[in-house]
C-alpha positions in Angstrom: 107.6 74.6 114.5 106.0 76.8 117.1 102.9 78.8 116.1 100.9 81.2 118.1 97.3 82.1 117.4 97.0 85.9 117.0 94.1 87.6 118.7 93.1 90.2 116.2 90.1 92.6 116.1 88.7 95.2 113.8 86.6 98.1 114.9 85.2 101.3 113.3 85.9 104.8 114.6 84.0 107.9 113.6 86.3 110.9 113.9 83.6 113.2 112.4 80.1 113.0 111.1 79.9 110.8 107.9 83.6 109.8 108.2 84.5 106.4 109.3 87.9 104.7 109.9 88.7 101.1 110.4 91.3 100.1 113.0 93.0 96.7 113.5 94.1 95.7 116.9 96.1 92.8 118.3 95.9 91.6 121.9 99.1 91.7 123.8 100.3 89.2 126.4 97.7 90.8 128.7 94.4 89.9 127.1 92.9 93.1 128.4 95.5 95.3 126.6 95.2 95.8 122.8 97.8 97.4 120.5 97.0 99.3 117.3 98.3 97.2 114.3 97.0 99.2 111.4 94.6 102.1 110.7 92.8 103.1 107.5 94.7 105.5 105.3 91.6 107.3 104.2 88.1 107.7 105.7 85.1 105.9 104.4 81.7 107.4 103.8 79.7 104.8 105.8 80.2 102.5 108.8 79.7 99.3 106.7 82.2 100.4 104.1 84.8 101.0 106.8 84.0 97.7 108.5 84.2 95.7 105.3 87.5 97.4 104.4 88.9 96.7 107.9 87.8 93.0 107.6 89.7 92.7 104.3 92.8 94.2 106.0 92.4 91.8 108.9 92.2 88.9 106.4 95.6 89.9 105.0 97.0 88.6 108.3 95.5 85.2 107.7 97.5 82.8 105.6 94.9 79.9 105.7 91.3 80.8 106.4 90.7 77.4 108.0 93.5 77.9 110.5 92.9 81.6 111.2 95.6 84.2 112.1 98.6 82.3 113.3 102.1 83.8 113.7 105.0 81.6 112.7 108.3 81.7 114.6 111.4 83.0 112.9 112.7 79.5 112.0 110.0 78.5 109.5 110.1 81.8 107.4 106.4 82.2 107.1 105.0 85.8 106.9 103.3 87.2 110.0 101.2 89.8 108.5 
């Protein structure tokens, strides 16, 4: 069973004053290139609120907190996020 560790990140964007959006990114094969995975559906009123919501979204990609975000190959049927 082949598993790849996923390089995920969350950051907070501020599209306008007092509006904050979390964004989840995943590193591609090129560690310097990141791809948008998911973005908040609604803006938050503070940076910390957006960051905490983004962290909760990131954790939905983690099956086992002790192992971190791993992607299972197609043969073992595990969800990838």
